[in-house]
N, C-alpha and C positions, 0 to 999 in steps of 0.2 A: 692789886699790888700786895704781895706777901712780904717782900723784903726789898729795900733799896739802899744802895751805898753810893755816897757822893762826897765830893770835896767842897768845903765851904770856905770862903774868904771873909774875914771879919775885920772891922776897923775898931780898935779899942778907943776909949775916951782919950787916952794918952797920945793917940795918933799912930800907935804901933799896929801893923798889919799882922794878923795871924791866920794860919791855915789849919783847918780841921777836917779829919776823915770821919764821916758820920755814917752810921748804919741804923736804919729805922725798919721796924717790922710791925705788922698788925698782930694783935693778940685776939685769939678766937676762943669762944666758950665751947662747951661740948656739943652744941647744936650748930656750930660753924658760923655763928654770928660774931661780927667784930665787936669786941668789948673795950678795946683801947689800943694804945701804941706803946711800943717798947723801943728805946733808942739808946745809943751810946756814941760818944764822940771822943776822939783822941787828937791832941794837939800835934800836928805834923809840921809845924813851922820850921824847925831845924832841919828836918828831912828835905823839905821843899827848898830851903836856902842852899843846902849842900848840893842838891841836884842842879840848881841853876849855876852854881860855881863850877861844877864838873863840866857842864855844857859849854862854859866859856873857855875852857882849856883847849 
């Protein structure tokens, strides 16, 4: 696995549901060995909500 993008659903302590677009990638050294992971997430809750509302119309 070199890179993976996926959507995550989380439930906050407050009870609010949030949606996150996440991208993870392995980090390799000069010899090609995996040395770690790099990742970033973006809150897409409002985008997800707008898309559901658009589909209802």
